[in-house]
N, C-alpha and C positions, 0 to 999 in steps of 0.2 A: 922786273919781275910784278904779273897784277895784283893786285890788291885783293887778300881774302875778302870777301862780301859775306859776315857772319852772321845776319839775320836774313840772306838766300839759302842759307848753308846749313844753318837750322831748321827752317822751313822744308827742304827736302829729305835733312835727316829724318826729321817729326813724319814726315809723312808719309816716307817707306818704313819706319819703323812703327808707325799705327798699321797699316797696313797690314803687317805679321804680325800684330798682337792679337786686331780684329780678325785675321784669317783664320788662327785657333779658337773660335766660337765657342769661346772659355765663356761661362758664366760668371763669375766670380772679375772675371776682368770688364764685363759689362758693365756689373754692376758700379766699379768702382769708377771709373770713367764717367757713370752719368755722374754718381755724386762728385765727382772733380766740376762738373759743367753745372749739375746744377748752384751750388753754391758759389759761381761768377755772376748769378744772373740777378739782373736788377730784382730789389726787394727794397726792406725800410733805410738799407744801405746802396747807395747808389754802384751800379756796374765799373765804374771809375775807382770811385773811394776802394774796393775790392780791389780791384787792378791795383791797385798801389800797397795797399795791404800783404797783394801777395810779393809783391816785390820788395818789400822790405822783408818777410820769410826766407825770401831764397836770398836775397842777399846772407842774411846769417846762416842760413843753410850751405851756402857757398855754391850752389846749383846755378853755374851760369848757365844752364838747358833754362833749364826754369824762369831767369831773369831775362833772356834775351825774350822767354815767351812775353810774360808780364808787362815790358818797356811796349813791346809789339800792341801788343791789346791794350795797358792803360794811355797809351797814345789815340788809336783809334777810339776812344771811349771817349776822346777830350781833353788830357791830362797834359798840360804844359810844361815845359822843361822845367820850368819854377818848378811847378808840384813833382814831379819826380827827383829832384835837387834835393827839395825835405825830406820826401817819402827815404831815398838814401841815406841821409844823411841820419835821420830817425836808424837805420839798418848800422851805419859807420858807428854809433852812439851805442846800440846794442854790442855788434858784434867787435869793437873795439879794429885796432889795426889789420886783423887775420882778413877782413873785408876790402879791405882798400886794393887786393887783385881784380876783386871783383867788380869793382866800383871804378878801378878802368877797361875794363869787358862792358862797364853795362853805357859806360860814357860811347865807346865805338860804336855801340848798337843803335845808341838817341840819334846821335850823329846820320847812318845810316837813313835810319828810321823817316829823319828830319830831312836826307835826302830826297830819298823818295817821294814824300810826301808832297814836296813842288810842284 
């Protein structure tokens, strides 16, 4: 049985889902997506750290799609595995044991992303 690639699967589902959302041409959706994009732009806090904050929030909220997104973008922004581990540890401390299944998911995604970067 072929191993599922969480990162590739997420990217494909996200792209198709976003195409459906944007096809609605509904202004409130567009506004929200714009707000979300702008929140993660470089500013007083660099993108790398904003993505790590997004990762911590996503882990505490238990959203695997969000975790995948922020890991992908964190690594692209220059985060190291050590930085990811420290951020995810904060999520674990804040969220407790309920975060552990999402930590497992995150480890798989990090492994896939690091492999992809080679």
